[in-house]
N, C-alpha and C positions, 0 to 999 in steps of 0.2 A: 351664475348666482351668490354672492359675498356667504358667506360661511353664515349660522344663524348663529352659532355657538358664539361669533365674536361680542365683544362687550358692546353693550346700546350705545356706551359714544363714540364709541367709534363709528358703529355701523348705521349712525345716523349725523356722522362731522361731517359737515360738506369737505374740508378739506383732503381727512381722508379718503370721502370718497371719489375725490380729484383725483390724487395718488391710485388708486384702482383704479380711474380709469385712464387713464396712461397707462399702466403697465400695463391692463386688457388690453388698448389701439399698440402696443408691441405687440404684441404678440403672436401677431403673423409675420413682420421680418422676424423675429427668434425662432422662430420655427421656420423662417427658408433657410437662418443661417446652420439651421443641426441639417435640416436636411442634406445645405452642401457640403460642411463638414464632415456627413455621415459618407455621402457621394467620392469626395475625398483622401476618406479614410483618417481623419486631421484626431484622432482620439484624443492626444491632448486634451486641443483648445475644446472638444464634442466634450469632454468632461465636466471641467469647467462654466462653459457651458450650463450644460444639465445639476450640476454640484450652486452654481448663480441661482438659478430660474428654481430646484423646489425650495433655496432659501426666503427666493420676493415672493414666491407662490405662497406656500405656509405664512408669509409675516400678512398678505393680503387676503386671507380668507380664503385659499384655494387649496385645502387639505387635499381630492383627490389631484388637482394636478402635480400638487409636492410628492402623490403618493406616485405617481409614471415618474414624473423628474429621479423622482430615488431611486428606482427600480432600475431606469438606465443607465445613471448612474456610477448605480454596485455594479452593473454587470463590465459599464466601460474601466473599472478598473480590477477586474476581472480579468479582464482579456477575452471576456465573450461575450462576439459580435453577430452573432448569425442572428441572432433575433431583434438586433435594432431595426431591423427599415420598418417592420409589422409592427410592434412599440411606437414608434415613432411616427407614424399614421391613425394607430389608438390615440396618441396625444393628440392630432391634429383637430380627429374628428370632436373628440372632447371639449378641446378650445371652441371647436364650430357654433359649440351651445351655450357657450360661457358666456352670462349678460352681467352689470352689472346695473343694481337696481337698490338702495333702501328697507324696499318694501320684501326683498326677495326672490 
């Protein structure tokens, strides 16, 4: 669901909604890539991916996804990787619930 706090002109803008739909449609691939990077212990690439995801998610109106990506990003920057598999699974479950709708 798009963040209801978005300005009405964005939430009702067909071009913006099209961008949001594209973002949401790419989430499974993004999360698949994150899982592969985690499995391969490619911490720098995973850190960059989470950095990008947290910014994009916020810009497209998904503050919870931003929060989750920020948490993973922060742990990666501190080299604390033990909780990452569970956090990535939580993110995947959350993303399965995301829908794009102007009505919310």
